Every structure is written in structure tokens, then in C-alpha cells.
N, C-alpha and C positions, 0 to 999 in steps of 0.2 A: 517486422514491419506488418502492419495490417492495412488493408484497403476495404473499407465500407462505404456504401453509398457515396462513391466518388471522392472520400476524404480519406487521404493518406496519413497514419499516425507512425511516429517514430518513436521507440522508447532509447533514450540516452543515459547512461549513468554519469552522475556529478563528477565521480573520480574519489578515491578514497580520501577521507579527510575533508571532502568539498562540501559546501552548504551555498545554495543560491537564496537569498533573501526572497526573491520573487516567487520561490515555491511556497513560501509561509501563508500566503493567501488560500492556496488549495488544501493546505494541511490543517489550518486552524479550526474549520469546522469539524474534521475528523477527530480533533483531540478534544472538543467540547465535552463528550461523553465521560472523559477521565478527569476528575477533579484533582487528582495528585499529579497529572502530568500536562503537559503542554508543548507548543511548538518550540520553545526554548529548550526543552530536554530532548527533543526531536533532534534539534541543532547539536546539541552536546554529543549526542550518541553518534551522529555523524562525524562530526570534526575529531572525535576520539577514535574513530575506526570501528566502533562497536556496531555499527549500522551502516547502510549506504542508501543515499538519496538517488533518486531516478526522477527524470523528468519525461513527460510525453508531449509530443510537438506535433502540431498539424500544421504543415509546410514549415515556416519557421517560427511559429508562435507556440509558447508553451501554453498548452490548455490543461495540464494535469501534472500532479507530482506524487511520488509514493516512496517510503521508506521501508527497506527490508532489512532483516537480520537474520543470522543463523545462530542457533542454540545448540550446543553439543549436550547430549543426554545419553545417559547409559547405554540405552538401546540404539543410539545412532543421532543423526543430526536432524533437527527439526528447522524447517524455514518458518520465519515469521513476516507477516505482512503487518507491519508496525502501524502503518497510517497511510491513507490514500485519499486524494479528492481531486476533483476537477469537473469541467464540464464543456461540452462542445455540442451546440444544438444540432439535433437531429441524430446523434450518436449516442448508445449506451456505452459509456467508455469502459465499464466493467466488463460487459460481454465482448467488446473489441479487443481488450488487452489481457485479460485474465489468462489465457492459455500463454501468451508470450511471458507473462509475468511469472508463471509457474516454472517455465524453462529456465528461469534465473537460478532456481534454487538446485543447482547442480550438486548431486551427492546426497541430497536430503531424503530422508525417509518418509517424512511427512511434512504437510504445509499447515500453518496455524494462523487464523486471523480472528480478532475480536472484533464483534458486530454489535451494534445497538439498534439500527434501523431495521424494521420488520422487511421492507422491501428488499434490502440487500440481503437479508437471511434467506429470503426465497429464491434469489439470484444465486447465492453460493449453494443452497440445497440442490437447485438445478444443475449447478456446474460440478456435483459429486461430493461437496462437503457435508459433514454430519455434525450435528451440536453434541460436544463433548462436556460440557459444563454449562451451568447458570450461576452468574455471580449476581448477588444482592447486596447493595449498600444502603447504608442510613446514615443521614447526616445528624452529627451530634453537637 
């Protein structure tokens, strides 16, 4: 639970295999950068138990949603922030919740997130994340 500028935020898991259609409006923008994926794929990942949907509430109102998964690698487990989106006037939701989100990755050796927006890249860099690769695409 975070309390910033008199605004209390809570993070709640949707539950294994659960999906909330109301979360789609928050996640759709995050998925626009990936032409081969979309909110429908996020829904399937969550309903299949491959990923977990979480919602962020301010009071009783959903203000954001994010999807996490854990990938098992030869060197250990890596947490993945698959998609996230939301807004709450006067609050930088990433700054307010990233520490709490990171704590959800119990037993993971690293956390990965794919980012396309330069402002978010700077925020992740300030939070200790480093670029690991650059991906280029070309429509054909």
C-alpha cells in the first residue's frame, strides 16, 4: 500500500486465471507498441495461468492495471512486467507503485520490462534498470 499526496493506492491480484474486462482500457495503450500482441493475448495469458493480472485502486476505483509473469531461465527466474497502464491525476503511478510491484517477484533474480516511451525509459533508469537490448522492426 502506498500513500502519496493524500492518495492511498492498493495493489490487488485478480487471482489465478482471472481477467477483469475493466482492466483492458488501461492495458490497451501499453500493447499498441507491439503489433503482434494485444490485450486479447494478455487476457489469454492470464486465463491460462501463464501470467497474473493485478489492479491498482485509489479508494474503491480502479486507476491502473498491470500484468506480470515469471520466466524460468537456466540461470534462475526472471520476472517480467508484461504490460502496465493507468492514470491518477497528480500521481506518478510508476514512481508510486514500482517498488511494490518489484516485491511481487519473490524468488526472481532479475526483472525485465519492455519500454517504448522515452519518458518511461528515463524513469526506469532512475529506478536502477539498465538497457539490455534494442529491438528494431520494419513493416513488410
